[in-house]
Structures are given as structure tokens and as C-alpha cells.
C-alpha positions, -999 to +999 in steps of 0.1 A: +087-028+248+059-033+224+060+004+213+096-001+203+087-033+185+059-015+166+083+013+158+108-011+144+082-028+123+069+005+110+105+015+101+111-018+083+079-015+063+088+020+054+122+008+041+106-020+021+082+005+006+111+024-009+123-009-024+089-013-040+090+022-052+122+014-070+104-015-088+075+008-096+099+033-113+122+008-131+098-021-138+100-033-173+063-039-178+031-022-167+020-053-148+053-052-127+047-015-119+011-023-109+021-051-085+048-028-070+023-001-063-002-026-048+026-038-025+033-002-015-003+004-007-006-028+013+024-018+034+010+017+039-022+002+051-002-020+076+017+011+088-016+029+093-030+000+113+001-002+135+000+035+142-037+031+152-027+003+176+002+022+190-018+054+197-050+035+207-069+058+183-090+034+162-104+060+139-073+054+118-087+020+110-115+036+091-089+056+071-070+023+064-103+006+052-112+035+028-075+035+016-078-002+009-110+001-010-097+029-031-066+009-040-087-020-050-109+001-073-079+017-089-063-016-095-094-029-112-097+002-133-060+001-144-062-036-153-094-030-173-078-002-191-048-024-199-069-053-213-095-033-232-077-001-239-105+019-224-124+022-191-160+019-202 
């Protein structure tokens, strides 16, 4: 029963990621696009964690943690590039 529930949540998060992808492509401002991409990465991290829980293979949690850290660093770099016009 719980595997079906996890599969349902993974499918729902995948569908919602496509809605965020639409906002990332159509978004009127750069900030809107950046927020949409952050939402997509957060949903991807949740999907990875749910798959790790379903398969009982917790090495996926390390992958999710590295993905979250890379997402955070990229977000900071993009915001700094928007604000100052350069990354250094």
C-alpha cells in the first residue's frame, strides 16, 4: 500500500515539475524563472528521497544532498550575477 502511495506522490511531483517548467520558460522576469527552477530542483530532490525510501537504498540520499548543495550554489551565483552584473 505504501509503495502505491509513494508512486502516486512521485507522479504528482513529476506533473507539478512540468508546470514549474512552463513558468521557467514563459516567466516574464529573470527572478520568476529562477524561482521556478528552484521549485523544480526542490521537487526533484523530493522525488530522489522518495525513491530512496521505496527501494531502501539510502545512497540516493547522498545524491539528493549533493544536488541540493549544487542548486543552492547556482542560485547564489545567478542572483549575484543579476545584482552586480558579474560573478567576481
